VOLO-639673 format. One record per residue: residue in one letter; x, z, y of N, C-alpha, C, O in turn. Coordinates in pm, 1 decimal. Each point is the difference from the previous one (the first is absolute). Layout:
<sites>
+------+----------+----------+----------+----------+----------+----------+----------+----------+----------+----------+----------+----------+
: rest :       nX :       nZ :       nY :      caX :      caZ :      caY :       cX :       cZ :       cY :       oX :       oZ :       oY :
+------+----------+----------+----------+----------+----------+----------+----------+----------+----------+----------+----------+----------+
:    a :        X :        Z :        Y :        X :        Z :        Y :        X :        Z :        Y :        X :        Z :        Y :
...
+------+----------+----------+----------+----------+----------+----------+----------+----------+----------+----------+----------+----------+
</sites>
This chain:
<sites>
+------+----------+----------+----------+----------+----------+----------+----------+----------+----------+----------+----------+----------+
: rest :       nX :       nZ :       nY :      caX :      caZ :      caY :       cX :       cZ :       cY :       oX :       oZ :       oY :
+------+----------+----------+----------+----------+----------+----------+----------+----------+----------+----------+----------+----------+
:    m :   4773.9 :   3051.3 :  -3232.8 :   -109.6 :    100.4 :     67.9 :    -45.7 :     76.2 :    -95.7 :     -7.1 :    -58.9 :   -107.8 :
:    n :    -36.9 :    201.6 :    106.7 :    -57.8 :     64.7 :    -78.6 :   -156.5 :      3.5 :    -32.8 :    -53.2 :    -50.9 :     98.6 :
:    t :    -32.5 :     82.1 :   -178.4 :   -106.8 :    -12.6 :      0.0 :   -100.1 :     65.7 :     89.9 :   -104.9 :    -59.3 :     25.1 :
:    k :    131.4 :    185.5 :     28.5 :    -45.6 :     48.5 :     95.5 :    -10.7 :    -95.0 :    141.6 :    -98.6 :    -24.2 :     69.7 :
:    m :    211.2 :    -10.7 :    -58.8 :     42.0 :    -83.5 :    118.2 :   -103.3 :   -134.4 :     -2.2 :    -49.5 :    -54.0 :     98.9 :
:    l :     33.3 :     19.2 :   -228.6 :    -51.5 :   -127.6 :    -27.6 :   -158.1 :      7.1 :     12.2 :    -58.9 :    -98.4 :     44.8 :
:    s :    -24.0 :    230.8 :    -89.8 :   -109.0 :     20.7 :     10.8 :    -33.0 :     13.6 :    154.6 :    -93.6 :    -66.6 :     44.3 :
:    l :    160.3 :    143.2 :     33.3 :    -40.7 :      1.6 :    101.3 :     -6.3 :   -108.9 :     80.2 :    -99.6 :     -8.7 :     71.8 :
:    y :    193.2 :    -88.5 :    -65.8 :     35.9 :   -121.7 :     38.0 :   -137.7 :    -92.5 :    -16.0 :    -63.8 :    -54.9 :     89.9 :
:    c :     37.8 :     55.4 :   -237.8 :   -105.8 :    -84.5 :    -28.4 :   -143.0 :     61.6 :     49.5 :    -92.6 :    -77.5 :     23.8 :
:    s :     77.1 :    214.4 :     -9.4 :   -125.9 :     53.8 :     39.9 :    -21.4 :    -32.4 :    146.9 :   -103.3 :    -48.6 :     46.0 :
:    a :    229.7 :     86.2 :     33.2 :     10.1 :    -83.4 :    152.0 :    -39.6 :   -130.4 :     10.3 :   -101.3 :    -16.0 :     68.1 :
:    q :    161.7 :   -103.5 :   -125.6 :    -48.9 :   -108.6 :     -8.4 :   -136.6 :    -35.8 :     -1.3 :    -54.1 :    -56.4 :     95.1 :
:    i :    -13.8 :     93.0 :   -218.7 :   -153.3 :     -2.8 :    -21.8 :    -79.0 :     63.8 :    114.4 :   -112.5 :    -33.9 :     36.8 :
:    s :    196.2 :    141.3 :     19.0 :   -123.0 :     44.5 :     90.5 :     10.5 :    -63.0 :    126.9 :    -91.7 :      2.1 :     82.1 :
:    v :    224.8 :    -70.3 :    -59.8 :     12.1 :    -83.9 :    124.8 :    -73.8 :   -146.9 :    -23.1 :    -64.4 :    -53.5 :     90.3 :
:    r :     77.6 :      7.4 :   -193.1 :    -83.3 :   -127.1 :    -23.9 :   -136.9 :     40.2 :      6.7 :    -72.6 :    -76.1 :     64.0 :
:    n :     25.0 :    167.5 :   -109.6 :   -149.6 :     54.4 :     17.6 :    -13.4 :     -4.3 :    138.1 :    -58.8 :    -97.0 :     47.7 :
:    f :     95.3 :    170.1 :     14.5 :    -30.2 :     10.7 :    137.5 :     -1.2 :    -97.5 :     88.4 :    -67.9 :      4.0 :    102.6 :
:    v :    164.3 :   -126.2 :   -144.6 :     12.6 :   -118.3 :     70.4 :   -112.7 :    -84.6 :    -38.2 :    -55.6 :    -65.4 :     88.3 :
:    d :     13.8 :     58.7 :   -212.9 :   -113.0 :    -47.6 :    -30.9 :   -120.0 :     15.6 :     60.5 :    -79.3 :    -80.9 :     48.1 :
:    t :     79.4 :    206.6 :    -59.5 :   -151.7 :     53.7 :     78.4 :    -34.3 :    -32.5 :    123.3 :   -110.3 :    -39.0 :     38.2 :
:    q :    266.6 :     66.0 :     62.3 :    -30.2 :    -35.7 :    110.2 :    -32.8 :   -168.1 :     38.2 :    -77.5 :    -39.3 :     87.2 :
:    a :    154.5 :    -38.9 :   -173.0 :     -2.2 :   -138.0 :     -2.7 :   -157.8 :    -24.1 :    -10.9 :    -46.5 :    -70.5 :     89.5 :
:    t :    -34.6 :    114.0 :   -177.0 :   -141.0 :      2.8 :    -50.0 :    -93.4 :     35.9 :    123.4 :   -109.2 :    -52.4 :     21.9 :
:    a :    166.8 :    145.0 :     50.7 :    -84.1 :     67.5 :    115.5 :     -7.9 :    -93.1 :     88.3 :   -109.4 :    -25.5 :     50.4 :
:    l :    237.3 :    -51.9 :     -9.9 :     34.5 :   -101.8 :     88.8 :    -77.0 :   -113.0 :      2.2 :    -37.7 :    -49.6 :    106.2 :
:    r :      7.2 :     -1.7 :   -227.7 :    -84.2 :   -110.1 :     11.0 :   -135.7 :     12.8 :    -19.1 :    -80.9 :    -85.7 :     35.5 :
:    e :     43.1 :    223.3 :   -108.0 :   -147.0 :     46.2 :     55.9 :    -24.0 :    -31.0 :    126.9 :    -94.7 :    -73.4 :     28.2 :
:    r :    182.7 :    128.2 :     73.1 :    -53.5 :     31.6 :    138.7 :     -7.7 :   -132.7 :     77.3 :    -82.4 :    -24.2 :     88.2 :
:    r :    179.7 :    -59.9 :   -133.0 :     14.0 :   -140.3 :     10.0 :   -123.6 :    -63.4 :     11.2 :    -47.1 :    -44.9 :    104.5 :
:    e :    -10.2 :     42.2 :   -228.6 :   -129.1 :    -66.1 :    -36.0 :   -112.8 :     60.1 :     10.5 :   -103.4 :    -54.2 :    -39.2 :
:    s :    105.1 :    197.1 :    103.2 :   -150.0 :     58.1 :     53.7 :    -36.1 :   -103.2 :    117.2 :     74.8 :    -73.4 :     64.7 :
:    g :   -195.5 :     89.1 :    -59.2 :    -44.3 :    -79.3 :    129.9 :    -15.8 :   -148.9 :     -6.2 :    -75.6 :    -60.5 :     76.1 :
:    q :    151.7 :      0.2 :   -172.2 :      8.7 :   -152.4 :     -7.4 :   -159.3 :    -51.0 :    -47.0 :    -25.9 :   -116.8 :     28.8 :
:    a :    -36.3 :    162.4 :    -69.1 :   -121.1 :    -30.7 :    -49.1 :    -97.5 :     -1.0 :    140.2 :    -76.1 :    -94.0 :     22.6 :
:    t :     87.4 :    198.0 :     57.8 :    -87.2 :    -29.1 :    121.5 :     54.4 :    -55.8 :     77.2 :    -83.7 :    -24.5 :     86.9 :
:    l :    199.3 :    -24.9 :    -51.8 :     51.6 :   -103.9 :     85.6 :    -32.4 :   -154.0 :    -66.4 :      2.8 :   -101.7 :     69.2 :
:    e :    -23.7 :    101.8 :   -166.7 :    -35.2 :   -118.1 :   -100.5 :   -159.3 :    -11.5 :     57.0 :    -22.0 :    -91.7 :     79.1 :
:    y :    -59.7 :    157.2 :   -106.3 :   -128.8 :    -11.7 :      7.7 :    -23.6 :    -30.3 :    139.4 :    -78.3 :    -92.6 :     21.3 :
:    v :    143.8 :    167.3 :    105.1 :    -13.2 :    -23.1 :    115.4 :     15.6 :   -146.3 :     45.7 :    -81.8 :    -57.1 :     72.2 :
:    a :    210.2 :     -5.8 :   -128.0 :     39.4 :   -138.2 :     12.8 :   -114.6 :    -75.8 :    -65.6 :    -28.6 :   -108.4 :     50.9 :
:    l :    -26.4 :    140.7 :   -134.1 :   -103.3 :    -85.9 :    -60.6 :   -139.6 :     26.4 :     86.0 :    -89.9 :    -84.1 :      0.1 :
:    i :     81.9 :    190.3 :     62.0 :   -123.1 :     -1.4 :     88.7 :     30.6 :    -94.3 :    110.7 :    -85.7 :    -75.5 :     46.0 :
:    v :    202.6 :     80.1 :     -5.3 :     38.2 :    -50.9 :    124.8 :      3.1 :   -159.5 :    -13.3 :    -33.5 :    -63.6 :     99.9 :
:    l :     70.2 :     -4.6 :   -212.9 :     23.7 :   -111.7 :    -23.4 :   -152.2 :    -69.2 :    -23.3 :    -32.0 :   -109.2 :     47.0 :
:    l :    -48.0 :    188.1 :   -122.2 :   -170.2 :    -31.4 :     -6.5 :    -29.8 :     28.6 :    150.9 :    -18.0 :   -111.3 :     49.3 :
:    a :      9.0 :    172.6 :     13.4 :    -47.4 :      5.6 :    147.1 :     38.0 :   -148.3 :     81.4 :    -74.9 :    -60.2 :     77.0 :
:    a :    210.2 :     22.0 :   -117.2 :     53.4 :    -97.8 :     81.5 :    -93.1 :   -125.1 :    -95.0 :    -91.5 :    -48.2 :     66.7 :
:    a :     98.4 :     17.1 :   -146.0 :    -42.4 :    -86.8 :    -94.6 :   -148.4 :    -29.7 :     37.1 :    -33.2 :   -115.4 :     26.8 :
:    l :    -67.5 :    230.6 :    -24.6 :   -156.8 :     -7.1 :     70.4 :     17.3 :    -32.4 :    140.0 :    -87.6 :    -73.2 :     46.1 :
:    a :    189.0 :    113.9 :     40.6 :      7.5 :    -44.2 :    126.9 :      5.9 :   -144.5 :      7.3 :    -78.7 :    -52.1 :     79.1 :
:    v :    149.8 :    -17.6 :   -140.2 :     62.5 :   -153.1 :    -24.6 :   -158.8 :    -37.2 :    -43.6 :    -84.1 :    -61.3 :     65.8 :
:    g :     76.8 :    101.8 :   -157.8 :   -148.2 :    -79.6 :    -37.9 :   -125.2 :      7.7 :     80.8 :    -82.6 :    -90.9 :     -8.8 :
:    f :     65.3 :    182.0 :     78.2 :    -93.5 :     25.0 :    114.8 :     22.0 :   -109.7 :    126.7 :    -83.9 :    -79.3 :     42.8 :
:    i :    224.0 :     99.3 :      4.6 :     24.4 :   -107.5 :     85.0 :    -14.7 :   -126.7 :    -59.8 :    -52.4 :    -85.1 :     71.9 :
:    a :     87.5 :     49.1 :   -192.6 :     -9.8 :   -168.9 :    -30.0 :   -167.0 :    -23.0 :     -7.4 :    -39.8 :   -112.1 :     31.8 :
:    m :    -57.0 :    210.7 :    -71.3 :   -140.3 :    -11.7 :    -14.0 :    -56.3 :    -35.9 :    156.6 :    -76.8 :    -95.1 :     15.0 :
:    q :    104.4 :    147.3 :     57.9 :    -12.1 :    -22.5 :    143.6 :     21.3 :   -126.0 :     69.5 :    -71.5 :    -49.2 :     87.3 :
:    g :    178.7 :      3.6 :   -137.3 :     74.0 :   -118.5 :     47.5 :     49.1 :     42.4 :    133.4 :    -30.4 :    -70.0 :     96.7 :
:    i :     97.6 :    168.7 :    -81.2 :     43.2 :     60.5 :    117.4 :    176.0 :    -46.2 :    -13.5 :     67.1 :     17.7 :   -101.6 :
:    t :    -22.2 :    -73.2 :    217.3 :    132.8 :    -35.5 :    -11.9 :     81.0 :     46.2 :     94.3 :    121.4 :      1.7 :    -20.5 :
:    k :   -181.2 :     47.8 :    151.4 :     68.6 :     78.8 :    120.1 :    -75.9 :    132.2 :     14.6 :   -110.0 :     21.8 :    -50.8 :
:    g :    171.1 :     52.9 :    115.8 :    -66.5 :    134.6 :     39.7 :     85.3 :    129.1 :    -31.5 :     90.2 :     -0.9 :    -83.8 :
:    p :   -126.4 :    114.2 :    159.0 :     88.7 :    118.8 :    -40.3 :    -13.0 :     35.1 :   -151.9 :     98.5 :     40.8 :    -61.7 :
:    l :   -216.7 :    -56.3 :      3.3 :     20.1 :     28.0 :   -164.7 :     63.3 :    -66.0 :    -66.6 :     58.9 :     60.0 :    -89.9 :
:    v :    -42.2 :   -183.6 :     97.1 :    110.6 :    -92.5 :    -64.4 :    114.4 :     37.8 :     13.6 :     76.8 :     13.7 :    -95.2 :
:    d :    -39.4 :     14.9 :    244.4 :    164.3 :     17.9 :     35.6 :      1.6 :    127.4 :    -52.1 :    109.5 :     22.5 :    -51.3 :
:    f :   -184.2 :     67.8 :     43.5 :     19.5 :    145.4 :    -58.9 :     42.2 :     -1.2 :   -140.1 :     94.4 :     63.3 :    -47.4 :
:    v :   -189.2 :   -156.6 :    -25.0 :     48.0 :      5.8 :   -155.9 :    105.3 :    -68.7 :    -19.0 :     81.2 :     48.5 :    -78.9 :
:    q :    -50.3 :   -171.7 :    138.5 :    135.0 :    -76.5 :    -16.5 :    127.2 :    105.9 :     65.3 :    108.4 :    -14.2 :    -56.5 :
:    n :   -111.3 :     81.9 :    130.3 :     92.6 :     98.6 :     30.2 :     48.4 :     83.4 :    -92.4 :    119.3 :     16.9 :    -25.3 :
:    v :   -264.3 :     66.2 :    -55.3 :      4.8 :     88.4 :    -72.2 :     88.4 :    -45.2 :   -142.4 :     87.2 :     61.7 :    -61.1 :
:    i :   -147.9 :   -194.0 :     36.9 :     72.0 :    -97.4 :   -123.9 :    135.0 :    -20.6 :     29.5 :     70.7 :      1.1 :   -100.7 :
:    k :     -6.2 :    -21.4 :    216.9 :    105.3 :    -35.0 :     33.7 :     95.0 :    137.4 :    -31.0 :     98.0 :     15.1 :    -73.0 :
:    a :   -159.0 :     61.7 :    146.2 :     84.0 :    110.9 :      1.1 :     26.7 :     71.4 :   -135.8 :    111.0 :     48.2 :    -23.1 :
:    g :   -210.5 :    -41.7 :    -64.2 :     -2.9 :     39.3 :   -129.9 :    100.6 :   -105.5 :    -91.3 :     78.6 :     52.5 :    -78.9 :
:    l :    -81.3 :   -155.8 :     87.4 :    104.9 :    -94.3 :    -53.7 :    140.0 :     15.0 :     31.4 :     93.2 :    -22.7 :    -77.0 :
:    n :    -83.9 :     73.6 :    228.6 :    129.0 :      0.8 :     29.2 :     61.3 :    142.4 :    -46.6 :    116.1 :     25.8 :    -31.8 :
:    a :   -206.6 :     41.5 :     36.3 :     57.2 :    148.5 :    -62.0 :     37.2 :    -15.9 :   -136.1 :    107.1 :     46.1 :    -39.2 :
:    a :   -195.6 :   -115.6 :    -48.5 :     23.4 :     -7.2 :   -113.6 :    135.6 :    -77.9 :    -41.5 :     78.5 :     40.3 :    -85.9 :
:    l :    -64.4 :   -160.4 :    162.8 :    130.8 :    -50.9 :      4.2 :    131.0 :     63.9 :     38.6 :    108.1 :    -22.6 :    -54.4 :
:    k :   -130.7 :    106.6 :    156.4 :    117.8 :     74.8 :     50.1 :     41.5 :     95.9 :    -90.7 :    120.3 :     25.6 :     -4.6 :
:    a :   -230.1 :     56.7 :    -99.3 :     42.3 :     74.5 :    -89.6 :     56.9 :    -56.1 :   -114.3 :     69.7 :     72.8 :    -70.7 :
:    l :    -88.5 :   -198.7 :     37.9 :     45.7 :    -75.0 :    -79.6 :    141.3 :    -53.8 :     13.1 :     55.4 :    -67.7 :    -86.5 :
:    g :     15.6 :    115.9 :    241.1 :     79.0 :    -60.1 :     40.3 :     40.1 :   -144.2 :     46.4 :    113.2 :    -47.7 :      8.4 :
:    i :   -241.5 :    -13.3 :     21.2 :      4.0 :   -159.5 :     24.2 :    -72.1 :     -1.6 :    161.6 :   -101.4 :     55.2 :     42.7 :
:    t :    206.4 :   -147.4 :     25.6 :    -40.0 :     24.8 :    143.1 :    -20.0 :   -133.4 :     49.5 :     81.0 :    -91.5 :    -14.6 :
:    v :   -186.4 :     83.8 :     71.0 :    -96.4 :   -131.9 :     54.8 :     11.6 :      3.1 :    137.8 :    -15.0 :    100.2 :     69.8 :
:    e :     45.6 :   -226.5 :    -27.0 :      8.5 :    -20.7 :    159.5 :   -155.0 :    -54.1 :     58.4 :    -16.4 :    -22.3 :    119.9 :
+------+----------+----------+----------+----------+----------+----------+----------+----------+----------+----------+----------+----------+
</sites>
């Protein structure tokens, strides 16, 4: 291989490598964008569920539409989380 051919090959190799690295970095950044918002929303939902459970416990309520609603929301959230992890519950 002559020097000019080697120089062109090295230049092309470096250009391709830089392009691939740039694209990979862009994909990683895109995948992570918005994650903080999702985590904050999940935290707020968890806090609201905890407050609802605390309110129900303070009132001594064991039956009724509010209790059923809170139980169903908690069950749905747990089932969705388990499904996302690939765990099936019967």
